[in-house]
C-alpha positions as CSV (number, residue, x, y, z in Angstrom):
1,M,113.3,86.7,132.0
2,S,114.9,83.6,130.5
3,S,115.2,80.1,131.8
4,P,117.3,77.1,130.7
5,A,116.4,76.0,127.2
6,P,114.6,72.7,126.8
7,A,116.9,69.9,125.6
8,P,117.0,69.7,121.8
9,P,115.0,66.9,120.5
10,P,116.8,63.8,119.2
11,P,117.9,64.1,115.5
12,A,115.2,61.7,114.4
13,S,112.5,63.7,116.1
14,L,113.8,67.0,114.7
15,K,113.9,65.5,111.2
16,R,110.3,64.3,111.6
17,I,109.2,67.8,112.6
18,V,111.1,69.4,109.7
19,T,109.5,66.9,107.3
20,A,106.1,67.6,108.7
21,S,106.5,71.4,108.3
22,L,108.1,71.0,104.8
23,I,105.4,68.8,103.4
24,G,102.7,71.0,104.9
25,T,104.1,74.2,103.5
26,T,104.8,72.5,100.1
27,I,101.1,71.5,99.8
28,E,99.9,75.0,100.9
29,W,102.3,76.8,98.5
30,Y,101.3,74.3,95.7
31,D,97.7,75.4,96.2
32,F,98.6,79.1,96.3
33,F,101.1,79.1,93.3
34,L,98.8,76.9,91.2
35,Y,96.3,79.7,91.2
36,G,99.0,82.2,90.1
37,S,100.1,80.0,87.2
38,A,96.5,79.4,86.2
39,A,95.7,83.1,86.4
40,A,98.5,83.8,84.0
41,L,97.6,81.0,81.6
42,V,93.9,80.3,81.4
43,F,91.7,82.2,84.0
44,N,91.6,85.3,81.8
45,K,89.7,83.3,79.2
46,L,87.6,81.1,81.5
47,F,86.4,83.8,84.0
48,F,86.9,87.1,82.1
49,P,86.1,86.2,78.5
50,D,84.6,89.5,77.4
51,S,87.8,91.5,78.1
52,D,90.7,92.4,75.9
53,P,93.4,89.7,76.4
54,L,95.7,91.9,78.4
55,V,92.9,93.4,80.4
56,G,91.6,89.9,81.1
57,T,95.1,89.0,82.4
58,L,95.0,92.1,84.6
59,L,91.6,91.1,86.0
60,S,92.8,87.5,86.5
61,F,95.8,88.8,88.4
62,L,93.5,91.0,90.4
63,T,91.7,88.0,91.8
64,Y,95.2,86.6,92.4
65,A,96.0,89.7,94.5
66,V,92.9,89.3,96.5
67,G,94.4,86.3,98.1
68,F,97.2,88.5,99.5
69,A,94.7,90.9,100.9
70,A,93.3,88.1,103.1
71,R,96.7,87.1,104.4
72,P,97.0,89.8,107.0
73,L,93.6,88.8,108.5
74,G,94.9,85.2,108.6
75,A,98.1,86.4,110.3
76,L,96.0,88.2,113.0
77,V,93.6,85.4,113.7
78,F,96.1,82.5,113.4
79,G,98.8,84.5,115.3
80,H,96.4,85.3,118.1
81,Y,95.3,81.7,118.7
82,G,98.7,80.3,117.9
83,D,100.2,82.3,120.7
84,R,97.5,81.2,123.1
85,L,96.8,77.6,122.1
86,G,100.0,76.5,120.4
87,R,101.4,76.1,116.9
88,K,100.3,72.6,115.9
89,K,96.4,73.0,116.1
90,L,96.5,76.1,113.9
91,L,98.7,74.5,111.3
92,V,96.2,71.6,110.9
93,L,93.4,74.1,110.5
94,S,95.3,76.2,107.9
95,L,96.0,73.1,105.8
96,L,92.3,72.1,105.8
97,L,91.2,75.5,104.7
98,M,93.7,75.9,102.0
99,G,93.1,72.4,100.6
100,G,89.4,72.7,100.7
101,A,89.4,76.0,98.8
102,T,91.8,74.7,96.2
103,F,89.7,71.6,95.6
104,A,86.6,73.7,95.3
105,I,88.2,75.9,92.6
106,G,88.7,72.7,90.6
107,L,84.9,72.1,90.7
108,L,84.0,75.7,89.9
109,P,81.8,76.5,86.9
110,T,83.2,79.0,84.5
111,H,81.8,82.3,83.1
112,A,80.3,80.4,80.1
113,T,78.2,78.3,82.5
114,I,77.0,80.7,85.3
115,G,78.1,84.1,84.1
116,T,79.4,86.8,86.5
117,A,78.8,84.5,89.5
118,A,81.9,82.5,88.3
119,P,84.5,85.2,89.0
120,V,82.7,86.2,92.2
121,L,83.0,82.6,93.5
122,L,86.6,82.4,92.3
123,T,87.4,85.5,94.3
124,V,85.8,84.1,97.5
125,L,87.8,80.9,97.3
126,R,90.9,82.9,96.6
127,L,90.2,84.9,99.8
128,V,90.0,81.6,101.8
129,Q,93.3,80.6,100.3
130,G,94.9,83.8,101.4
131,F,93.4,83.6,104.9
132,A,94.8,80.1,105.3
133,L,98.3,81.0,104.0
134,G,98.4,84.0,106.2
135,G,98.4,81.7,109.2
136,E,100.4,78.9,107.7
137,W,103.8,80.5,107.3
138,G,104.4,81.7,110.9
139,G,103.3,78.5,112.5
140,A,105.4,76.3,110.2
141,V,108.6,78.1,110.7
142,L,108.1,78.6,114.4
143,L,107.4,74.9,115.0
144,V,110.9,74.1,113.5
145,S,112.7,77.1,115.0
146,E,111.4,76.4,118.5
147,H,112.3,72.7,118.2
148,G,115.7,73.0,116.6
149,D,119.4,73.3,117.7
150,A,120.1,77.0,118.3
151,R,123.5,76.7,116.6
152,R,121.9,75.5,113.4
153,R,118.6,77.3,113.6
154,G,119.1,79.1,110.3
155,F,119.7,75.8,108.5
156,W,116.8,73.9,110.1
157,A,114.3,76.8,109.9
158,S,115.1,77.2,106.2
159,W,113.6,73.8,105.3
160,P,110.0,75.0,105.7
161,Q,111.0,77.8,103.4
162,T,111.9,75.3,100.7
163,G,108.1,74.5,100.7
164,A,107.7,77.6,98.5
165,P,109.9,76.4,95.6
166,A,108.8,72.8,96.2
167,G,105.2,74.0,95.8
168,Q,106.1,76.0,92.8
169,L,108.0,73.0,91.4
170,L,105.0,70.7,92.0
171,A,102.4,73.2,90.6
172,T,104.5,74.2,87.6
173,G,105.4,70.5,86.9
174,V,101.8,69.4,86.9
175,L,100.8,72.3,84.6
176,S,103.7,71.7,82.4
177,L,102.9,68.0,82.0
178,L,99.3,68.7,81.2
179,T,100.0,71.4,78.6
180,A,102.5,69.0,77.0
181,V,100.1,66.1,76.7
182,L,96.8,68.0,76.2
183,S,95.7,70.2,73.3
184,D,95.0,73.9,74.1
185,S,91.3,73.3,73.8
186,A,91.4,70.2,76.1
187,F,93.5,72.0,78.7
188,G,91.2,75.1,78.6
189,S,88.0,72.9,78.7
190,W,88.8,70.5,81.6
191,G,92.6,69.8,81.9
192,W,93.2,72.9,84.1
193,R,90.9,71.4,86.8
194,I,93.1,68.3,87.4
195,P,95.9,70.0,89.5
196,F,93.3,71.7,91.7
197,L,91.4,68.5,92.4
198,L,94.8,66.8,93.1
199,S,95.0,69.0,96.1
200,G,92.5,66.9,97.9
201,V,94.8,63.9,97.9
202,L,97.8,66.0,99.0
203,V,95.9,67.5,101.9
204,I,95.1,64.0,103.3
205,V,98.8,63.1,103.2
206,G,99.8,66.5,104.8
207,L,97.3,66.1,107.6
208,W,98.4,62.6,108.4
209,I,102.0,63.8,108.8
210,R,101.2,67.0,110.7
211,L,99.0,65.3,113.3
212,S,102.0,63.0,114.2
213,V,104.3,65.8,115.5
214,D,104.5,67.3,119.0
215,E,103.8,70.9,120.0
216,S,106.8,73.3,120.3
217,P,108.7,72.7,123.5
218,V,109.5,76.4,123.8
219,F,105.8,77.3,123.6
220,K,104.9,74.6,126.2
221,Q,107.6,75.8,128.5
222,A,106.4,79.4,128.3
223,L,102.8,78.4,128.9
224,A,103.9,76.3,132.0
225,Q,105.9,79.2,133.4
226,A,102.9,81.5,133.0
227,E,100.7,79.1,134.9
228,A,103.4,78.5,137.6
229,R,103.7,82.2,138.4
230,K,99.9,82.4,138.7
231,A,100.0,85.7,136.8
232,V,96.8,84.6,135.1
233,P,95.1,81.2,134.5
234,A,97.0,79.4,131.7
235,A,93.9,79.4,129.5
236,D,93.7,83.2,129.7
237,A,97.4,83.9,129.2
238,E,98.2,86.5,126.5
239,R,94.7,87.7,125.8
240,L,95.8,90.0,123.0
241,P,99.2,89.0,121.6
242,L,98.7,91.7,118.9
243,V,98.6,94.5,121.5
244,S,101.9,93.1,123.0
245,V,103.5,92.9,119.7
246,L,102.7,96.5,118.8
247,K,103.7,97.7,122.3
248,H,107.0,95.9,122.6
249,H,108.0,94.9,119.0
250,W,106.7,97.6,116.7
251,R,110.2,98.3,115.3
252,D,110.7,94.6,114.6
253,V,107.4,94.5,112.7
254,L,108.5,97.4,110.5
255,V,111.9,95.8,109.9
256,A,110.2,92.5,108.9
257,M,107.8,94.4,106.5
258,G,110.7,96.3,104.9
259,A,112.7,93.1,104.6
260,R,109.9,91.4,102.8
261,M,109.6,94.0,100.0
262,A,112.4,92.9,97.7
263,E,112.0,89.3,98.6
264,N,108.2,89.2,97.9
265,I,108.1,91.5,94.8
266,S,111.1,89.9,93.1
267,Y,109.7,86.4,93.6
268,Y,106.4,87.0,91.9
269,V,107.9,89.0,89.1
270,I,110.4,86.1,88.4
271,T,107.9,83.3,88.7
272,A,104.4,84.6,87.9
273,F,104.8,87.7,85.8
274,I,107.4,85.9,83.6
275,L,104.6,83.7,82.2
276,V,103.0,86.8,80.8
277,Y,106.2,88.6,79.7
278,A,107.9,85.7,78.1
279,T,104.9,84.6,76.1
280,T,103.6,88.1,75.0
281,S,106.8,90.1,74.6
282,A,109.5,87.6,73.9
283,G,107.5,85.2,71.8
284,V,108.2,82.2,74.1
285,S,105.7,79.4,74.2
286,K,103.8,78.6,77.4
287,Q,105.5,75.2,77.6
288,T,109.0,76.8,77.4
289,A,108.2,79.4,80.0
290,L,106.8,76.8,82.4
291,N,109.8,74.5,81.9
292,A,112.2,77.3,82.7
293,V,110.4,78.1,85.9
294,L,110.4,74.4,86.7
295,I,114.1,74.0,86.3
296,A,114.9,77.2,88.2
297,S,112.6,76.1,91.1
298,A,114.5,72.9,91.5
299,V,117.7,74.9,91.9
300,H,116.0,77.3,94.2
301,F,114.9,74.4,96.4
302,A,118.5,73.1,96.6
303,V,120.2,76.4,97.5
304,I,117.8,77.6,100.3
305,P,119.2,75.3,103.0
306,A,122.8,76.3,101.9
307,W,121.9,80.0,102.4
308,G,120.3,79.1,105.7
309,A,123.5,77.3,106.9
310,L,125.6,80.3,105.8
311,S,123.4,82.6,107.9
312,D,124.3,80.4,110.9
313,R,128.0,81.1,110.3
314,I,128.1,84.8,109.3
315,G,124.7,86.1,110.5
316,R,121.2,86.6,109.1
317,R,121.7,90.3,108.0
318,P,124.8,89.8,105.7
319,V,123.1,86.9,103.8
320,Y,119.8,88.8,103.5
321,L,121.6,92.0,102.3
322,L,123.5,90.0,99.7
323,G,120.2,88.7,98.3
324,A,118.5,92.1,98.2
325,V,121.4,93.9,96.5
326,G,121.9,91.0,94.1
327,V,118.3,90.7,93.0
328,G,118.1,94.5,92.4
329,L,121.2,94.4,90.2
330,W,120.0,91.3,88.3
331,M,116.7,92.7,87.0
332,F,118.2,94.4,84.0
333,P,120.1,91.3,82.7
334,F,117.1,89.2,83.7
335,F,114.8,90.9,81.1
336,S,117.6,91.2,78.5
337,L,118.1,87.4,78.7
338,I,114.4,86.7,78.3
339,D,114.2,89.1,75.3
340,T,116.6,86.8,73.4
341,G,113.8,84.3,73.2
342,G,116.2,81.4,73.8
343,F,115.5,78.6,76.2
344,G,119.0,78.6,77.7
345,P,119.1,82.4,78.4
346,L,115.6,82.1,79.8
347,I,116.7,79.3,82.3
348,L,119.7,81.4,83.3
349,A,117.6,84.5,83.9
350,V,115.1,82.7,86.2
351,T,117.6,80.5,87.9
352,V,120.0,83.3,88.9
353,G,117.1,85.4,90.0
354,L,115.8,82.7,92.3
355,V,119.2,81.9,93.7
356,L,119.6,85.5,94.7
357,H,116.0,85.5,96.1
358,G,116.9,82.4,98.2
359,A,119.6,84.5,100.0
360,M,116.7,86.6,101.4
361,Y,114.2,83.8,101.8
362,A,116.4,81.3,103.5
363,P,117.4,83.3,106.6
364,Q,114.0,84.9,106.8
365,A,112.4,82.2,108.9
366,A,115.1,82.3,111.7
367,F,115.5,86.0,111.4
368,F,111.8,86.8,112.0
369,S,111.4,84.2,114.6
370,E,114.3,85.6,116.6
371,M,112.9,89.1,116.6
372,F,110.0,88.3,118.9
373,A,109.4,87.0,122.4
374,T,107.9,83.5,122.7
375,R,104.3,84.3,123.7
376,M,103.9,86.9,121.0
377,R,106.2,85.2,118.4
378,Y,103.5,83.7,116.2
379,S,101.6,87.0,116.0
380,G,104.7,89.1,115.5
381,A,106.4,87.0,112.8
382,S,103.1,86.5,110.9
383,I,102.0,90.2,111.1
384,G,105.4,91.4,109.9
385,A,105.5,88.9,107.0
386,Q,101.9,89.0,105.9
387,F,101.1,92.7,106.1
388,A,104.1,93.3,103.9
389,S,102.6,90.9,101.3
390,V,99.7,93.3,100.7
391,A,102.0,96.0,99.4
392,A,104.6,93.7,97.9
393,G,103.6,90.3,96.4
394,A,99.9,91.1,96.0
395,P,100.2,93.9,93.4
396,A,103.6,92.8,91.9
397,P,102.2,90.9,88.9
398,L,99.5,93.6,88.5
399,I,101.9,96.5,88.6
400,A,104.4,94.7,86.3
401,T,101.6,93.9,83.8
402,A,100.3,97.4,83.9
403,L,103.8,98.9,83.4
404,L,104.3,96.6,80.4
405,A,101.0,97.7,78.9
406,D,101.7,101.4,79.4
407,Y,105.4,101.5,78.4
408,D,105.9,98.4,76.2
409,S,109.3,98.0,77.9
410,S,110.8,96.0,80.7
411,T,112.9,98.9,82.0
412,P,110.1,100.3,84.3
413,I,109.5,96.8,85.7
414,A,113.2,96.4,86.5
415,L,113.2,99.8,88.2
416,Y,110.2,98.8,90.3
417,V,112.2,95.8,91.6
418,V,115.2,98.0,92.2
419,A,113.1,100.4,94.3
420,A,111.9,97.4,96.4
421,A,115.5,96.3,96.9
422,V,116.5,99.7,98.2
423,V,113.7,99.5,100.8
424,T,114.8,96.1,101.9
425,V,118.4,97.1,102.2
426,I,117.5,100.1,104.4
427,A,115.3,97.9,106.6
428,V,117.7,95.1,107.1
429,A,120.7,97.5,107.6
430,A,118.7,99.1,110.4
431,A,118.0,95.8,112.1
432,K,120.0,94.1,114.8
433,E,121.7,90.7,114.2
434,T,119.7,88.0,115.8
435,R,121.4,84.7,115.3
436,H,122.6,84.4,118.9
437,R,119.2,85.2,120.4
438,D,117.7,82.8,122.9
439,L,114.2,81.7,121.7
440,T,113.2,80.6,125.2
441,E,113.1,84.3,126.2
442,I,109.4,84.8,127.1
443,E,109.6,88.5,127.8
444,P,110.4,91.2,125.2
445,S,114.1,92.0,124.8
446,S,115.4,95.0,126.8
447,A,115.8,97.0,123.6
448,D,112.2,96.8,122.9
449,A,110.6,96.4,126.3
450,A,108.8,98.9,128.4
451,P,110.5,100.1,131.6
452,A,110.7,97.5,134.3
453,T,107.9,99.0,136.4
454,A,105.6,98.9,133.4
455,R,106.5,95.3,132.6
456,A,105.8,94.3,136.2
457,A,102.3,95.9,135.9
458,D,101.8,94.1,132.6
459,A,102.9,90.7,133.6
460,H,100.1,89.1,131.6
461,T,102.1,89.5,128.5
462,V,104.5,86.7,129.2
């Protein structure tokens, strides 16, 4: 059952909501990506000093992957309460958790000081980061999607997605600046802590902005309708959104997971693994590799809203498919360009890769939001996105590093990304186009819903 959509907020209000979501996601991705860059550059020496350098890097990336393992749990918990209590409260909590864990990493003693306790504590803090990020993404994109103009939903919802390259840009920029002005010994001794401690200041700014925005009008409308029908008391509505998602939207969850494979794997190969490959196989300095990612991330930030706007004109699926096919085909030239050892070819390789990645990432927010009914949307979008990250982004740097160690060649790594692209193409091709879907729909769509008699008996799933 649908009802008239709430009036779109004034442009100034919508821009404030978009800004709040963008700044919050930028800070959270800054925290998350900062760890990935540090894992590639210094954590192998600081927390795993007794290992062979490449083995140390693998162990460092293993703690990096642990953060992804916690993201599905974050998706379940934040999705559950986000569908019951609203989007805003959970977004504030996720920002506090992520910022606190990142700040604590900056204070963490290394292996030289406390021995094996150091990597254990590092792993625990990484788990907290992953848990927080698992709940962040769904809430941020839903807050914008459910506020925005339906005709331009792809464009507006793509702005929180720019938080990923903005966070990467900020994290890489800070690290690049520090490696440029500090000696290797100074950076390894204390300089690496500065960007982690900086997170404390960023979180205060993010909280101030996030607390100033309103709850999603679509969510408030759905909650009010549930109370008005007296199906259940409003406080008890949607007791188990996860059950409703798996009952009514299991196909959409699988589509979302498949769609994430190429997007997630390619991104971490292009931005995290490149810091290993370029420095160990192509003879490129750390500073040069960081600068290339820095420049490419700026371009990535700029093109995401353009891809989002294009998805409003031609649909989510065509834009997403273009990105998946493109990134699969680009992997072989990508590594060939890096192998030249030149700065220009390195920039070209990463920039084109991220532009193609943006064609998947930009429409993803609207695409996933439009798949699910309102009172199970936070759970559905978060579960589909974050469960895929365990099989996709989490092991991507690990698998790429292991393939490089075993074969001493980039070809198996390129084929790995191509295989992920094939999975994504199949998933997105099997999905329905969603750009005209009404987000005020509080019941599952007819294609995914149970028979009418079953829905009537299960009215608590509004």
